[in-house]
SERO-4910 file (N, C-alpha, C, O; in steps of 0.05 Angstrom, whole numbers):
BEGIN
 pado doro    nc1    nc2    nc3   cac1   cac2   cac3    cc1    cc2    cc3    oc1    oc2    oc3
  Unk    A     20    -25      3      0     -2      0     22     23     -2     45     20      4
  Unk    A      9     51    -13     29     75    -22     18     80      0     -3     70      9
  Unk    A     37    103     11     37    118     36     20    141     23     22    147     -1
  Unk    A      0    157     44    -13    179     27      9    199     33     25    196     51
  Unk    A      8    225     14     26    249     12      4    270     23    -19    275     17
  Unk    A     23    281     42     19    312     56     38    330     47     62    325     45
  Unk    A     28    350     40     40    377     38     41    391     62     18    399     67
  Unk    A     57    399     81     51    412    110     61    437     95     81    435     81
  Unk    A     46    464     99     49    488     96     47    505    126     25    509    137
  Unk    A     79    515    139     73    536    161     92    550    168    113    537    171
  Unk    A     94    580    172    121    593    173    127    587    198    140    607    203
  Unk    A    127    574    219    129    568    244    148    541    241    139    518    240
  Unk    A    172    545    240    194    522    241    179    506    258    162    492    246
  Unk    A    182    504    287    178    486    311    153    476    300    150    452    300
  Unk    A    134    490    291    108    469    288    111    453    264    102    430    261
  Unk    A    124    466    249    124    454    218    147    429    221    148    412    204
  Unk    A    160    429    236    179    395    244    168    383    257    162    359    252
  Unk    A    160    396    281    135    379    300    117    359    284    116    335    289
  Unk    A    107    370    269     82    363    250     95    339    231     85    316    228
  Unk    A    115    347    221    123    331    199    130    302    225    114    285    232
  Unk    A    150    305    232    160    275    254    132    260    264    129    236    264
  Unk    A    115    277    270     90    263    280     77    247    262     71    223    265
  Unk    A     72    265    238     51    252    222     70    238    202     59    222    187
  Unk    A     97    241    200    114    212    193    119    188    209    132    170    197
  Unk    A    113    184    234    109    168    248     81    155    244     80    131    246
  Unk    A     66    164    241     41    151    231     39    142    204     18    133    195
  Unk    A     59    144    191     59    128    160     56    146    141     55    139    117
  Unk    A     55    176    149     46    185    118     69    197    107     88    197    123
  Unk    A     73    206     85     99    215     68     94    245     69     74    255     60
  Unk    A    112    261     81    107    288     93    127    296     68    144    280     59
  Unk    A    123    319     59    140    337     43    124    368     61    100    372     64
  Unk    A    149    387     73    144    410     80    153    437     63    169    437     44
  Unk    A    142    458     73    144    485     64    143    509     83    128    508    102
  Unk    A    159    528     80    149    548    100    137    567    101    129    581    120
  Unk    A    134    570     60    111    590     52    101    572     35    107    548     30
  Unk    A     79    593     23     65    585      0     74    593    -20     55    593    -37
  Unk    A     93    602    -29    108    609    -54    131    573    -57    136    561    -78
  Unk    A    137    567    -40    154    550    -31    132    519    -44    138    501    -60
  Unk    A    110    523    -29     95    503    -35     81    506    -65     73    486    -78
  Unk    A     81    523    -70     67    523   -105     89    512   -119     82    498   -138
  Unk    A    117    513   -115    131    509   -133    140    468   -123    156    455   -137
  Unk    A    133    462   -108    130    436    -98    100    416   -112     98    392   -116
  Unk    A     82    440   -115     60    429   -118     59    421   -153     44    403   -162
  Unk    A     77    438   -169     79    447   -200     95    416   -205     93    404   -226
  Unk    A    114    407   -180    133    387   -190    116    355   -187    121    335   -200
  Unk    A     95    356   -165     78    325   -163     57    347   -147     55    371   -139
  Unk    A     39    316   -147     24    322   -132     13    304    -99     23    282    -92
  Unk    A     -2    313    -89     -1    303    -63    -24    291    -62    -36    287    -83
  Unk    A    -36    281    -33    -66    266    -27    -71    289    -14    -95    293    -19
  Unk    A    -63    306     -1    -69    332     25    -51    344     28    -28    337     33
  Unk    A    -65    379     25    -52    398     26    -54    404     57    -78    402     60
  Unk    A    -40    411     87    -40    420    106    -30    455    101    -11    465     89
  Unk    A    -44    463    110    -42    495    118    -48    513    129    -72    517    132
  Unk    A    -31    529    137    -34    547    157    -49    575    137    -47    577    113
  Unk    A    -62    591    152    -83    608    138    -65    632    134    -60    638    111
  Unk    A    -55    648    155    -44    669    164    -11    664    149      5    652    164
  Unk    A     -3    670    128     26    671    118     37    701    110     21    719    105
  Unk    A     61    704    109     65    727     98     75    722     63     89    703     57
  Unk    A     65    739     47     59    733     18     41    722     15     23    732     28
  Unk    A     35    698     -2     11    687     -7      7    667     17     24    653     28
  Unk    A    -27    669     22    -43    659     45    -56    630     40    -61    617     19
  Unk    A    -59    627     62    -71    599     54    -93    584     39    -98    560     35
  Unk    A   -106    611     32   -135    610     16   -126    613     -7   -131    596    -24
  Unk    A   -111    633    -13   -103    636    -38    -85    608    -51    -89    598    -73
  Unk    A    -67    599    -31    -58    575    -39    -75    545    -42    -71    527    -58
  Unk    A    -90    545    -26   -110    528    -26   -121    527    -61   -117    508    -76
  Unk    A   -133    548    -67   -143    554    -90   -123    548   -115   -133    534   -133
  Unk    A   -103    554   -117    -80    552   -130    -73    521   -145    -65    513   -167
  Unk    A    -82    504   -111    -78    478   -113    -98    462   -127    -95    445   -145
  Unk    A   -119    473   -116   -147    455   -131   -150    459   -162   -163    444   -176
  Unk    A   -135    485   -174   -134    488   -200   -115    466   -205   -128    447   -214
  Unk    A    -91    462   -202    -74    447   -209    -92    419   -203   -105    411   -223
  Unk    A    -95    406   -184   -108    380   -177   -137    386   -165   -137    396   -142
  Unk    A   -162    380   -178   -181    375   -161   -189    363   -150   -211    370   -141
  Unk    A   -179    337   -145   -185    319   -119   -164    324   -102   -162    305    -87
  Unk    A   -142    346    -96   -129    347    -77   -146    347    -48   -169    353    -53
  Unk    A   -142    344    -24   -156    350     -2   -147    377     13   -122    381     14
  Unk    A   -160    391     22   -143    406     40   -158    426     68   -179    439     71
  Unk    A   -138    420     82   -145    421    111   -128    452    119   -104    450    116
  Unk    A   -137    473    127   -132    495    131   -135    504    163   -157    500    172
  Unk    A   -120    513    177   -109    518    204   -101    541    206    -87    553    190
  Unk    A   -111    550    231   -113    585    239   -106    588    269   -117    572    285
  Unk    A    -85    613    280    -96    626    307   -108    643    311   -106    657    332
  Unk    A   -128    646    284   -155    659    293   -178    646    291   -185    635    270
  Unk    A   -195    647    316   -219    633    323   -236    652    316   -237    673    329
  Unk    A   -256    647    289   -269    667    276   -287    654    263   -278    645    242
  Unk    A   -318    647    267   -338    634    259   -347    636    227   -353    618    211
  Unk    A   -343    672    223   -344    681    199   -321    671    182   -325    665    158
  Unk    A   -298    670    193   -274    659    176   -276    636    161   -271    631    138
  Unk    A   -289    616    192   -286    590    181   -310    578    168   -310    553    165
  Unk    A   -330    592    161   -353    588    139   -339    593    114   -340    577     95
  Unk    A   -323    620    114   -316    627     88   -302    601     76   -311    588     57
  Unk    A   -272    595     93   -249    577     81   -268    555     75   -268    548     52
  Unk    A   -287    540     93   -306    516     80   -321    526     51   -320    513     30
  Unk    A   -334    549     54   -343    550     19   -328    554      2   -335    550    -22
  Unk    A   -296    565     10   -286    565    -18   -275    545    -28   -264    546    -50
  Unk    A   -275    511     -7   -267    496    -23   -245    485      7   -222    489      0
  Unk    A   -246    477     25   -227    468     47   -252    445     54   -276    444     53
  Unk    A   -226    424     64   -245    402     69   -252    400     92   -273    390    100
  Unk    A   -232    414    112   -238    418    141   -222    447    149   -212    460    131
  Unk    A   -221    454    174   -215    474    183   -211    484    213   -232    492    222
  Unk    A   -190    485    231   -183    482    258   -167    503    265   -152    515    250
  Unk    A   -170    510    289   -151    532    300   -142    522    320   -152    506    336
  Unk    A   -113    534    319    -87    532    335    -99    532    368   -122    540    370
  Unk    A    -86    526    390    -69    508    384    -75    484    374    -98    477    373
  Unk    A    -50    466    363    -57    436    349    -55    424    370    -38    430    387
  Unk    A    -70    405    373    -77    377    392    -66    358    373    -80    361    353
  Unk    A    -44    337    367    -34    328    350    -59    303    347    -68    302    324
  Unk    A    -69    286    364    -88    269    369   -107    276    342   -110    262    322
  Unk    A   -123    307    351   -143    309    337   -138    324    312   -157    330    296
  Unk    A   -111    331    306   -105    330    275   -104    307    260   -111    308    237
  Unk    A    -95    281    274    -87    256    263   -123    256    253   -131    264    231
  Unk    A   -136    247    268   -166    246    264   -174    257    246   -188    244    230
  Unk    A   -169    288    241   -184    300    221   -165    296    197   -175    307    177
  Unk    A   -145    285    192   -125    282    180   -141    261    158   -149    266    136
  Unk    A   -141    233    177   -152    206    172   -181    212    159   -191    204    138
  Unk    A   -191    227    177   -227    238    158   -226    247    139   -243    240    123
  Unk    A   -212    264    132   -215    283    101   -198    263     87   -205    267     64
  Unk    A   -183    246     86   -172    231     68   -188    203     68   -179    188     51
  Unk    A   -200    196     76   -218    176     79   -245    185     65   -262    166     62
  Unk    A   -254    215     54   -278    216     49   -276    219     14   -297    220      1
***
């Protein structure tokens, strides 16, 4: 069975490295990017099963990244996360095509449950 691939995009080094290690231990193939610009280059090079991205980043934000990823690969699953807790933002992100949205801080067991659920849908 092929490992499911995840492109993780976050500008916080510690969070990015921690999630990469934890998701990798769970059997996912993890690629990481510190910003959306790098993530777009990676998306042009290959397809991923899941884009897991922060919402607020310098330059291109997570929503713009999600839209471009879906233009390249309509079947890519997307989970957006943010430190902002705002019901209108959550609704907007889901309406724009995200498969899930959650608020930081990230509890790994909850993230793993959401990633598994989204990838199985």
